[in-house]
C-alpha positions in Angstrom: 33.5 226.0 107.2 35.1 227.8 104.3 35.8 230.8 106.6 38.4 228.6 108.6 40.6 228.8 105.4 41.4 232.4 106.4 43.7 230.9 109.2 46.0 229.7 106.4 47.5 233.1 105.4 47.7 234.3 109.2 49.5 231.1 110.1 51.9 231.4 107.2 52.6 235.1 108.2 53.4 234.1 111.8 55.6 231.0 111.0 57.7 233.1 108.5 58.0 235.9 110.9 59.0 233.6 113.7 61.7 231.7 111.5 63.0 235.0 109.9 62.6 233.7 106.4 63.7 236.0 103.7 60.6 235.4 101.6 58.0 236.2 104.2 55.6 238.2 101.9 56.0 235.8 99.0 54.7 232.8 101.0 52.0 234.9 102.7 50.9 236.4 99.3 50.6 232.7 97.9 48.6 231.5 100.9 46.4 234.7 100.8 45.8 234.0 96.9 45.0 230.5 97.5 42.1 231.3 99.8 40.6 234.6 99.0 37.8 233.3 96.5 36.4 230.7 99.0 36.8 232.9 101.9 34.9 235.8 100.0 32.2 233.3 99.1 31.9 232.3 102.8 31.7 236.1 103.8 28.6 236.5 101.8 26.9 234.0 104.1 27.1 236.6 106.8 24.2 238.7 105.2 21.5 236.9 107.1 22.8 238.2 110.4 20.9 241.5 110.9 23.4 244.3 111.8 27.2 243.4 111.6 26.3 240.6 109.3 25.4 243.1 106.5 28.6 244.8 106.8 30.7 241.5 106.7 28.5 240.4 103.9 29.1 243.4 101.8 32.8 243.0 102.2 32.5 239.4 101.0 30.2 240.4 98.0 32.8 243.0 96.9 35.8 240.7 97.2 33.8 238.0 95.5 33.1 240.2 92.7 36.7 240.7 92.0 38.2 237.2 92.9 35.3 234.9 92.3 34.5 235.4 88.8 37.9 235.3 87.0 38.1 231.5 87.4 34.6 231.1 86.1 35.2 233.4 83.0 38.6 231.4 82.3 36.7 228.1 82.3 33.9 229.5 80.3 36.3 230.9 77.8 38.1 227.4 77.7 34.9 225.6 76.9 35.0 223.6 80.2 31.6 225.2 81.4 28.8 226.4 79.6 27.5 230.1 80.2 24.2 230.7 82.2 24.0 227.1 83.8 23.5 226.3 87.3 26.8 225.3 89.0 27.1 222.0 90.9 29.6 221.6 93.8 32.2 220.0 91.6 32.1 222.9 89.1 32.4 225.3 92.2 35.5 223.3 93.3 37.0 223.5 89.9 36.3 227.3 89.7 38.0 227.8 93.2 41.1 225.8 92.1 41.5 227.8 89.1 41.0 230.9 91.2 43.6 229.7 93.7 46.2 229.3 90.9 45.5 232.7 89.5 45.3 234.8 92.7 48.1 232.7 94.4 50.4 233.6 91.5 49.1 237.3 91.5 49.5 237.9 95.4 52.8 235.8 95.3 54.4 238.1 92.8 53.4 241.1 94.8 54.9 239.4 97.9 58.1 238.7 96.1 58.2 242.3 95.0 57.9 243.6 98.6 60.5 241.2 99.8 62.9 242.3 97.2 62.2 245.9 97.6 61.1 246.3 93.9 58.0 248.1 94.5 56.8 251.6 94.7 53.9 250.8 96.9 56.1 251.4 100.3 58.1 254.7 99.7 60.7 253.5 102.1 61.7 250.5 100.2 61.4 252.0 96.8 64.5 253.5 95.4 63.0 255.9 92.9 66.0 258.2 92.5 69.8 257.3 93.4 71.2 259.6 95.9 73.2 262.4 94.2 77.0 262.4 95.1 78.2 265.9 95.7 81.1 267.1 93.6 83.8 269.0 95.4 84.2 272.5 94.1 88.0 273.6 94.1 88.5 277.1 95.1 91.1 279.1 93.3 92.9 281.7 95.0 94.1 284.7 92.8 
């Protein structure tokens, strides 16, 4: 069921592309950040399928190691949750909401930078060095 959340960033991308919005990558980044933690948790469930499920589950494990733990550590540091305890469903919802706020902001900033061309990730968009103007040289005839 959580895997259906992966449709949200795809739908956001196609809607913004079709309507020719200026901030296509901003909205897509926010949508991607909102769902990355629950989708990575859902991908882990594929490890029970024999061949291809192990690969998909491995991708889920890696993405969940990166995206899933940030919200937990933020809530643990703030004193909302105790470390080492078993997590209930309401605590998982709280962790995923914190993850959505953190990663939605993070990927939204990346998308905004792509939209405005303020990134060095894509070389065509980055203006690393301004073009040099040629100074005409006068020839003197003696």
